[in-house]
Wavefront OBJ file of the C-alpha trace (Angstrom):
o trace
v 0.000 0.000 0.000
v 2.667 2.536 1.090
v 6.249 2.247 -0.101
v 8.929 4.734 0.940
v 12.510 4.323 -0.242
v 15.573 6.532 0.033
v 13.439 9.415 1.324
v 15.262 12.703 1.869
v 13.687 15.854 3.309
v 14.415 18.795 5.575
v 13.678 22.363 6.546
v 15.324 25.299 4.777
v 19.039 24.626 4.443
v 18.919 21.788 6.990
v 18.494 18.218 5.814
v 16.775 15.933 8.335
v 16.112 12.737 6.388
v 19.018 11.073 4.604
v 17.482 7.787 3.474
v 14.265 6.522 5.051
v 12.817 3.208 3.900
v 9.488 1.801 5.099
v 6.478 -0.114 3.845
v 2.887 -0.615 4.974
v 0.810 -3.400 3.450
v -2.965 -3.739 3.316
v -4.421 -4.340 6.771
v -1.085 -3.994 8.585
v -0.185 -1.954 11.639
v 3.366 -0.657 11.254
v 5.356 1.533 13.624
v 7.976 4.220 13.133
v 10.281 4.257 16.157
v 13.173 6.434 17.289
v 14.271 9.050 19.783
v 13.058 12.638 19.556
v 14.676 14.521 16.702
v 15.486 11.436 14.629
v 13.080 12.379 11.805
v 9.825 10.562 12.532
v 7.506 13.569 12.193
v 9.513 14.855 9.224
v 8.963 11.474 7.551
v 5.208 11.786 8.058
v 5.222 15.369 6.794
v 7.212 14.330 3.713
v 4.792 11.475 2.953
v 1.883 13.919 3.206
v 3.604 16.551 1.042
v 3.736 19.069 3.904
v 7.536 19.032 3.657
v 8.153 18.224 -0.009
v 10.768 15.445 -0.351
v 14.177 16.359 -1.717
v 14.856 12.872 -2.995
v 13.687 9.290 -2.907
v 10.365 7.671 -3.666
v 6.962 7.677 -1.973
v 4.413 5.396 -3.572
v 0.848 4.821 -2.432
v -1.411 2.212 -4.009
v 0.575 2.350 -7.227
v 0.764 6.156 -7.511
v 3.868 8.289 -6.954
v 3.217 10.967 -4.311
v 6.405 13.034 -4.582
v 5.533 16.426 -6.047
v 1.821 16.211 -5.283
v 0.212 18.822 -2.978
v -1.008 17.721 0.470
v -4.691 17.973 -0.439
v -4.211 15.644 -3.422
v -2.327 13.142 -1.254
v -5.095 13.211 1.360
v -7.702 12.632 -1.345
v -5.889 9.470 -2.390
v -6.910 7.996 0.939
v -4.381 8.856 3.654
v -5.856 10.092 6.936
v -3.445 11.939 9.247
v -3.761 12.348 13.011
v -1.018 14.951 13.472
v 1.240 15.480 16.450
v -0.498 17.849 18.846
v -3.940 16.797 17.492
v -4.609 20.158 15.754
v -8.393 20.008 15.909
v -10.362 23.068 14.781
v -10.807 24.804 18.165
v -13.689 27.122 17.245
v -15.774 24.398 15.601
v -18.000 22.013 17.509
v -17.103 18.346 17.835
v -19.694 17.459 15.212
v -18.471 20.194 12.854
v -14.889 18.898 13.195
v -16.066 15.435 12.211
v -18.148 16.408 9.177
v -15.911 19.220 7.872
v -13.692 16.905 5.810
v -15.843 13.762 5.753
v -15.790 11.734 2.534
v -15.804 8.087 1.510
v -12.395 8.290 -0.154
v -11.749 4.548 -0.011
v -15.245 3.787 -1.389
v -15.972 1.476 1.532
v -19.195 -0.490 1.381
v -19.701 0.313 5.077
v -18.099 3.749 5.463
v -17.476 5.629 8.668
v -20.504 7.736 9.582
v -21.358 9.793 12.639
v -23.420 6.987 14.271
v -20.651 4.460 13.686
v -18.005 6.846 14.993
v -20.064 7.720 18.058
v -20.320 4.005 18.791
v -16.508 3.862 18.742
v -16.105 7.050 20.824
v -19.301 7.576 22.904
v -17.746 10.604 24.587
v -17.707 12.462 21.292
v -21.451 12.015 20.938
v -21.937 13.362 24.476
v -19.909 16.447 23.537
v -21.085 16.805 19.930
v -22.297 20.398 20.399
v -19.283 21.588 22.421
v -16.468 23.536 20.803
v -13.310 21.474 20.402
v -11.305 23.870 22.562
v -13.350 22.813 25.618
v -12.340 19.144 25.351
v -9.676 17.448 27.424
v -6.461 16.338 25.744
v -7.700 12.768 25.537
v -11.011 13.828 24.054
v -9.216 15.982 21.496
v -7.125 12.960 20.502
v -10.308 10.919 20.051
v -11.681 13.762 17.951
v -8.516 13.904 15.830
v -8.712 10.151 15.216
v -12.432 10.407 14.476
v -11.904 13.276 12.041
v -9.332 11.196 10.127
v -11.586 8.117 10.123
v -14.472 10.162 8.727
v -12.413 10.585 5.553
v -12.593 6.763 5.255
v -8.884 6.410 4.519
v -7.052 3.432 3.080
v -4.190 4.291 5.470
v -4.413 5.972 8.877
v -1.255 7.716 10.151
v -0.966 8.665 13.835
v 1.932 10.867 14.937
v 2.535 10.487 18.710
v -0.670 8.568 19.270
v -0.752 8.794 23.100
v 1.730 11.549 23.977
v 0.748 13.531 27.076
v -2.390 11.512 27.794
v -3.463 10.025 31.122
v -2.863 6.249 31.461
v -6.579 5.419 31.301
v -6.963 7.410 28.073
v -3.838 5.809 26.603
v -5.357 2.400 27.246
v -8.546 3.511 25.515
v -6.607 4.698 22.460
v -4.678 1.412 22.240
v -7.939 -0.534 22.486
v -9.375 1.627 19.718
v -6.396 0.960 17.451
v -6.713 -2.780 18.128
v -10.387 -2.572 17.119
v -9.454 -0.746 13.919
v -6.811 -3.363 13.136
v -9.346 -6.157 13.571
v -11.551 -4.328 11.060
v -8.701 -4.383 8.523
v -7.604 -0.744 8.791
v -3.988 -0.183 7.714
v -2.186 2.009 10.260
v 1.218 3.684 10.510
v 1.791 4.780 14.104
v 4.458 6.759 15.936
v 4.611 6.361 19.704
v 7.063 5.661 22.528
v 5.166 2.858 24.292
v 7.191 -0.080 23.046
v 5.225 -2.689 25.003
v 1.887 -1.550 23.565
v 3.320 -1.218 20.069
v 4.836 -4.703 20.168
v 1.447 -6.176 21.080
v -0.407 -4.182 18.430
v 1.870 -3.897 15.415
v 2.890 -6.381 12.751
v 6.160 -4.703 11.793
v 8.462 -1.918 12.970
v 10.940 0.537 11.448
v 13.568 2.322 13.573
v 15.007 5.712 12.602
v 18.395 6.991 13.719
v 19.601 10.403 12.527
v 17.255 10.447 9.556
v 17.951 6.926 8.327
v 16.171 3.600 8.710
v 18.589 1.488 10.756
v 16.404 -1.519 11.602
v 13.196 -3.122 10.356
v 11.451 -6.256 11.503
v 8.422 -7.990 12.926
v 7.274 -7.818 16.538
v 8.829 -11.242 17.152
v 12.137 -10.029 15.705
v 11.897 -6.854 17.782
v 11.558 -8.910 20.954
v 14.569 -11.012 19.916
v 16.601 -7.832 19.307
v 15.072 -5.768 22.120
v 18.387 -4.670 23.630
v 19.757 -3.341 20.338
v 16.474 -1.620 19.458
v 16.276 0.031 22.884
v 19.707 1.545 22.303
v 18.295 3.283 19.230
v 15.018 4.422 20.771
v 15.961 4.986 24.432
v 16.455 8.456 25.907
l 1 2 3 4 5 6 7 8 9 10 11 12 13 14 15 16 17 18 19 20 21 22 23 24 25 26 27 28 29 30 31 32 33 34 35 36 37 38 39 40 41 42 43 44 45 46 47 48 49 50 51 52 53 54 55 56 57 58 59 60 61 62 63 64 65 66 67 68 69 70 71 72 73 74 75 76 77 78 79 80 81 82 83 84 85 86 87 88 89 90 91 92 93 94 95 96 97 98 99 100 101 102 103 104 105 106 107 108 109 110 111 112 113 114 115 116 117 118 119 120 121 122 123 124 125 126 127 128 129 130 131 132 133 134 135 136 137 138 139 140 141 142 143 144 145 146 147 148 149 150 151 152 153 154 155 156 157 158 159 160 161 162 163 164 165 166 167 168 169 170 171 172 173 174 175 176 177 178 179 180 181 182 183 184 185 186 187 188 189 190 191 192 193 194 195 196 197 198 199 200 201 202 203 204 205 206 207 208 209 210 211 212 213 214 215 216 217 218 219 220 221 222 223 224 225 226 227 228 229 230 231 232 233
């Protein structure tokens, strides 16, 4: 579904990515791991066209994405839950959810408000509230819901549980497990290695803007000490 090879990108005169390689197949959950500042968010931004790549290849469902504007990439069926959530603060919860809603993947049973409210009952309770009044955990649910309402082929979550209370983190992990069971392909960035190992099929580790290790969850457990050296503080 998603194929990234030799990806290079940066900001201004500074290059941040020097050769990132990763793949996500249909129905897979794949992680992007690494310490802060290693290029994980820049990789996501380059895939989405927010930081246009300076080299390499990004392919999605047979189409080359390099050079396409972010809105065209999103329309191809990639739903982004960005770092910091970035919900529309002055819009209501319901308005956030319907603002960009579309059945981009042409699902036979697309995400709708009733279906989404069944996944996140708290969003239905707060449907008329402005997004700025929500807690951090509720805003993360809203950000995930907003991306799901675009009915994406691929869901990308940047720092899926950062800054959330433990009970909300658990709820987010349970939600992602539910989405995986439904066949949703997911690329996720997070620091909770235990949760990611249970959830994900495969993992990619970044070090100084390069992919330095890739493998399955079983292989990650076998190489846990080496991987922790790359992703530990």
